[in-house]
N, C-alpha and C positions, 0 to 999 in steps of 0.2 A: 505494499498498500503507501510505497515514497512517493512522496508527488503532490500527496491530497494533508493539505493543511489540517494541520491538528494531530495527522502520524508521522510516527521514526520513520528513519531509514531500517536501520537495526534494531532488534531490542523491544521489549514490550515493557509499561510501565504502570503500573493500576492503584488508581487513589484507595485505598481500604475504607468501610466506613469509620473505623479506626480513627482517620483522617492519615497515616500511614504510608508510608510507597511500595509497593513490591517490584523490585524488578525482574525481567527473566530474559532470556535469549536461544534460540535456536544455535547448538554447539556446531561445530566441523563434522563430528557422530552421526548428525539428527537427531539429539535429542534435544528437549526442550530442559536448558536447569536454569534454577531460580538463585537468588542470592542466597548466602545462609542466612539473612537476619531483612527485616524489613527498614526500611528508613525513614527518617522524622521529615527530610525535604525531599523534594522530586529530584531538588541538582541532587543530593548526594547519593540517586538511585541512578544519576544519566550518569553521572560519573565512575558508580562502579563496571555501568555498562561499557564506559569509553576504556577502563582497563581491562577488560576482559577482553575486548576488540584485540588492544593492541597487543594484550599476550599470544591472540590468534597469529595477530600480524606479525610477530615477531620466532612465530615458530616452540614457546614455551607454553601454551595452554597446555591446563590441565585442568579434568572436569571439576569445578566448585568441589561434589562431594567426595570426590576423591583426594583434596588438597587436604579438606577438614581429617581424614582420616587419617593420613600422615603426618599433618603435626598429634590427632590425637595420641597417634606410634611414639610421636616422638617425645612427648609430655613421661619426665623423669615422677613417678609418683615416692610417696614416702617410705611405701612398701621394697622399692625399689632400693634403694640407698641404704634401707634397713632391715634387713632381710628376719630381725627377727622380731620384725610387726608386722608378718604377715599373720 
């Protein structure tokens, strides 16, 4: 729907009843990917979409859900530092 007034050329932003914004896009894997959280402002949602598109252009894109899983896997818990606490 690019070219129509009020429509984005890439990605989707919608305002929720809570007045927050939800952003999503169709990735190179042809699946729709949503932001890991909602945004207070439309500008923040647009910035997230822009960062996602930029990572695709640079060839460093990883699906948001996989990035979250990687981040969680790298988190060191107290149990790992002190095995006696497990």
